[in-house]
C-alpha positions as CSV (number, residue, x, y, z in Angstrom):
1,M,-41.2,-8.2,23.3
2,D,-39.7,-9.1,20.1
3,D,-39.4,-5.5,18.4
4,A,-37.9,-4.3,22.2
5,L,-35.0,-6.9,21.5
6,V,-34.1,-5.8,17.9
7,R,-34.3,-2.0,19.0
8,A,-32.3,-2.5,22.4
9,G,-29.8,-5.2,19.6
10,R,-29.7,-2.2,16.9
11,A,-29.3,0.9,19.5
12,L,-26.0,-1.6,21.2
13,R,-24.9,-2.2,17.5
14,A,-24.9,1.4,16.8
15,V,-23.4,2.2,20.3
16,L,-20.6,-0.2,19.7
17,L,-20.1,1.0,15.9
18,V,-19.6,4.9,17.6
19,A,-17.1,3.5,20.5
20,L,-14.9,1.6,17.5
21,A,-15.1,4.3,15.1
22,L,-13.9,6.6,18.1
23,L,-11.0,4.5,19.2
24,F,-9.7,4.3,15.3
25,L,-9.8,8.2,14.8
26,I,-7.9,8.5,18.4
27,P,-4.4,8.1,16.5
28,F,-5.7,10.4,13.8
29,Y,-6.4,13.1,16.7
30,L,-3.5,12.6,17.9
31,L,-1.1,13.5,14.9
32,V,-2.8,16.8,14.6
33,R,-3.4,17.6,17.7
34,N,0.1,17.4,18.5
35,G,1.2,18.3,15.6
36,L,0.1,21.6,15.7
37,S,1.6,22.3,18.8
38,T,4.8,23.4,20.4
39,D,7.2,20.5,22.3
40,A,6.4,22.0,25.6
41,D,2.5,21.2,24.8
42,I,3.3,17.8,23.5
43,T,5.1,16.7,26.5
44,S,3.2,18.7,29.5
45,P,1.2,16.9,32.4
46,D,-1.8,19.3,31.9
47,W,-3.2,18.1,28.6
48,T,-5.8,20.0,26.3
49,F,-7.7,18.7,24.1
50,F,-6.1,21.4,21.6
51,P,-3.6,23.7,22.6
52,S,-4.9,27.2,22.7
53,S,-2.4,28.4,19.8
54,L,-1.9,26.6,17.1
55,Q,1.3,26.3,15.5
56,W,0.9,26.2,11.9
57,G,4.1,27.3,11.3
58,N,5.2,23.6,12.4
59,V,4.1,22.5,8.9
60,S,6.1,25.2,6.5
61,E,8.9,24.3,9.2
62,L,8.8,20.5,8.3
63,F,9.2,21.5,4.4
64,S,11.7,24.6,5.2
65,D,14.0,21.8,6.9
66,T,17.2,21.9,5.2
67,A,18.2,18.7,7.2
68,I,15.4,16.9,6.3
69,P,14.3,16.5,2.2
70,F,10.5,16.1,3.4
71,A,9.5,17.5,0.1
72,R,12.0,15.3,-2.1
73,S,11.2,12.6,0.0
74,L,7.3,12.4,-0.9
75,L,7.9,13.0,-4.3
76,N,10.1,9.9,-4.1
77,S,7.6,8.0,-2.5
78,A,5.1,8.8,-4.9
79,L,7.0,8.1,-8.0
80,I,8.5,4.5,-6.3
81,A,4.4,3.8,-4.7
82,V,3.0,4.6,-8.2
83,A,5.7,2.9,-10.6
84,T,5.8,-0.3,-8.0
85,T,2.2,-0.5,-8.3
86,L,1.4,0.0,-12.0
87,G,4.5,-2.2,-12.8
88,T,2.9,-5.3,-10.3
89,V,-0.5,-5.3,-11.3
90,L,0.9,-5.3,-15.0
91,L,3.1,-8.5,-14.3
92,A,0.9,-10.1,-11.7
93,A,-2.5,-9.7,-14.2
94,L,-0.3,-11.1,-16.7
95,A,1.1,-14.3,-15.2
96,G,-2.9,-15.1,-13.5
97,Y,-4.2,-14.6,-16.2
98,G,-1.6,-17.0,-18.0
99,L,-1.6,-19.2,-15.4
100,A,-5.7,-19.4,-14.8
101,R,-6.4,-19.6,-19.1
102,I,-4.2,-20.9,-21.3
103,P,-3.1,-24.4,-21.8
104,Y,0.2,-25.3,-20.6
105,Q,1.3,-28.8,-19.5
106,H,3.2,-27.5,-16.0
107,S,1.1,-24.6,-15.5
108,D,0.2,-26.2,-11.7
109,K,4.0,-26.7,-11.2
110,V,4.7,-22.9,-12.1
111,F,1.6,-21.8,-9.8
112,Y,2.8,-24.1,-7.2
113,A,6.6,-22.8,-7.4
114,I,5.1,-19.3,-7.4
115,L,3.3,-20.0,-4.2
116,G,6.8,-21.7,-2.9
117,T,8.1,-18.0,-2.5
118,L,5.9,-17.0,-0.4
119,M,7.2,-19.6,2.1
120,V,10.8,-17.8,1.9
121,P,11.1,-15.1,4.4
122,A,12.2,-11.9,2.8
123,A,15.1,-11.9,5.1
124,V,16.9,-15.0,3.0
125,T,16.3,-12.7,-0.3
126,F,17.6,-9.6,1.5
127,V,21.0,-10.1,1.2
128,P,21.5,-11.2,-2.4
129,S,19.3,-8.9,-3.7
130,F,21.6,-6.0,-2.3
131,V,24.3,-7.7,-3.5
132,L,22.9,-8.0,-7.0
133,V,21.4,-4.4,-7.1
134,S,24.7,-3.0,-5.3
135,S,26.6,-4.6,-8.5
136,L,24.2,-3.3,-11.1
137,G,24.9,0.5,-9.7
138,W,21.4,0.6,-8.7
139,V,22.1,2.0,-5.2
140,S,20.7,5.3,-4.4
141,T,18.3,5.1,-7.8
142,L,14.7,4.6,-8.5
143,R,15.6,1.4,-10.2
144,G,17.2,0.0,-7.3
145,L,14.2,0.7,-5.2
146,I,11.4,0.3,-7.4
147,I,12.0,-2.6,-10.0
148,P,13.4,-5.4,-7.6
149,T,10.1,-5.1,-5.8
150,L,7.6,-5.7,-8.8
151,F,6.5,-8.9,-9.0
152,S,4.5,-10.3,-5.8
153,A,3.8,-13.8,-5.7
154,F,0.5,-12.4,-3.6
155,A,-0.5,-10.5,-6.4
156,C,-0.4,-13.3,-8.6
157,F,-2.1,-15.5,-6.8
158,I,-5.2,-13.4,-6.0
159,F,-5.1,-12.8,-9.5
160,R,-5.2,-16.6,-11.5
161,Q,-8.1,-17.3,-8.6
162,Y,-9.8,-14.7,-9.6
163,F,-9.6,-15.4,-13.7
164,L,-10.1,-19.0,-12.8
165,G,-13.7,-18.0,-12.3
166,F,-14.2,-15.5,-14.6
167,P,-17.1,-16.2,-17.5
168,R,-15.8,-18.3,-20.0
169,E,-18.7,-17.3,-22.0
170,L,-17.2,-13.8,-22.7
171,E,-14.0,-15.1,-23.4
172,D,-15.6,-17.8,-26.0
173,A,-18.2,-15.1,-27.5
174,A,-14.3,-13.0,-28.1
175,R,-12.7,-15.9,-29.4
176,V,-15.3,-16.5,-32.2
177,D,-14.7,-13.0,-33.0
178,G,-11.4,-13.7,-34.1
179,L,-9.7,-12.5,-30.5
180,G,-6.6,-14.5,-29.3
181,H,-5.5,-14.6,-25.6
182,W,-3.6,-11.2,-25.8
183,R,-6.3,-9.3,-27.0
184,T,-9.3,-10.8,-25.4
185,F,-7.1,-10.2,-22.1
186,W,-7.1,-6.6,-22.6
187,R,-10.2,-6.2,-24.8
188,I,-12.6,-8.0,-22.5
189,V,-11.1,-9.1,-19.4
190,V,-9.3,-6.4,-18.2
191,P,-12.5,-4.1,-18.5
192,N,-14.8,-6.6,-16.8
193,S,-12.0,-7.3,-13.9
194,R,-11.5,-3.5,-12.2
195,P,-12.6,-4.7,-9.2
196,V,-9.8,-6.5,-8.6
197,F,-7.3,-4.6,-10.2
198,A,-8.5,-2.0,-7.9
199,A,-8.2,-4.0,-4.4
200,V,-4.9,-5.4,-5.7
201,G,-3.8,-1.9,-6.8
202,T,-4.5,-0.3,-3.5
203,I,-2.7,-3.1,-1.5
204,T,0.2,-2.4,-3.6
205,F,-0.1,0.9,-3.5
206,I,0.1,0.8,0.5
207,G,2.8,-1.3,1.0
208,A,5.2,0.4,-1.0
209,W,4.5,3.5,0.4
210,N,4.9,2.3,3.8
211,A,8.2,0.6,2.9
212,F,10.9,0.9,5.2
213,L,13.9,-1.1,5.2
214,W,15.0,-1.7,1.5
215,P,14.5,2.2,0.9
216,L,16.6,2.5,3.9
217,V,19.3,0.1,2.5
218,I,19.2,1.1,-1.6
219,G,18.6,4.7,-1.0
220,Q,21.9,6.2,0.7
221,D,21.9,9.2,-1.1
222,Q,19.3,12.4,0.7
223,N,18.2,12.9,-2.9
224,S,16.6,9.3,-3.1
225,W,15.4,9.1,0.6
226,T,11.5,7.9,0.9
227,V,9.0,9.5,2.9
228,Q,9.7,6.8,5.6
229,V,13.3,7.0,5.9
230,A,12.9,10.8,6.2
231,L,10.4,10.0,9.3
232,S,13.1,8.2,11.0
233,T,16.0,11.1,10.9
234,L,13.6,12.9,13.0
235,N,13.4,10.0,15.7
236,T,17.2,9.4,16.8
237,A,19.1,8.2,20.0
238,Q,20.4,11.9,20.3
239,T,17.4,13.9,19.9
240,V,13.6,13.3,19.1
241,N,12.0,16.4,17.1
242,L,8.1,16.2,18.5
243,H,6.0,18.4,16.5
244,E,7.6,17.8,13.1
245,L,7.9,14.4,13.6
246,F,3.7,14.6,14.3
247,V,3.3,16.7,11.5
248,A,5.4,14.4,9.2
249,A,3.4,12.0,9.9
250,A,0.3,13.4,9.6
251,V,1.3,14.6,5.9
252,S,2.8,10.9,5.3
253,I,-0.3,9.2,5.3
254,L,-2.8,11.7,3.9
255,P,-1.9,9.9,0.5
256,L,-2.5,6.6,1.6
257,L,-6.1,8.1,3.3
258,L,-7.2,9.4,-0.2
259,V,-6.4,6.2,-2.2
260,F,-8.2,4.3,0.7
261,L,-10.8,5.9,0.6
262,F,-11.6,6.5,-3.2
263,F,-11.0,2.2,-3.7
264,Q,-12.3,0.7,-0.5
265,R,-15.3,-0.6,-1.6
266,W,-13.7,-2.0,-4.5
267,I,-11.1,-3.4,-2.3
268,V,-13.5,-6.0,-0.4
269,A,-15.7,-6.8,-3.5
270,G,-12.0,-7.6,-5.2
271,V,-11.1,-10.1,-2.6
272,E,-14.7,-11.7,-2.6
273,R,-14.2,-12.2,-6.1
274,S,-10.8,-13.6,-6.2
275,G,-12.3,-17.0,-5.7
276,I,-9.6,-17.9,-3.0
277,D,-11.5,-21.1,-1.8
278,D,-10.6,-22.8,-5.0
């Protein structure tokens, strides 16, 4: 009887997981299906699983559209996301390690001040940030899109909590060999902290790639558009280019899927080992 209940429970769990997986995949199916259809097929009341004739030309039409520099937007998003990820991880890791390991009388106060910035709504700092960037002449430049977003209080918090639980024995052994804080960090701590670096890096990359409001305001020139801004131009109050919109959305999420699939096991491991219950 108990074995039957166990098997029934496993079967029910498998069915539930399959159902949830299918629900999760529905948006991706719609992107591919509608992206390879004509506007008439998309809006037709007679729904088909896939149209009888797949419109592969929609992809080339998207990249040849002179009104929307989509290829340039993809390149801008890639440059911004990679630069933001590298800068954020570097600054937050150094700050987190300093707060966790380097003795300083006011380290706790500095840490609480950093946490306090998480309580400030982004809308409060948006206008001052724009005025500062504008006064520096960084509007419609990659500098204006990247530099103001480099430091993340959340990433600093994750790194600090992780480094608090990092084995001190490894650092003590490094100091016996004559290494200071700087070389200990790069030679001992970083190589043994790959999960948290991968987790923070992945989360930062996804956030930078999906950012919309700041790139919309700062990237006023077409050559500085990101992929999210380019996507928004396909859906206006006057017209909606349905098939291009779906193709563009499908293309724009491919980098995120690849990054997430590659780093997914490290995301959970990094967050679990960050010691956020401290």
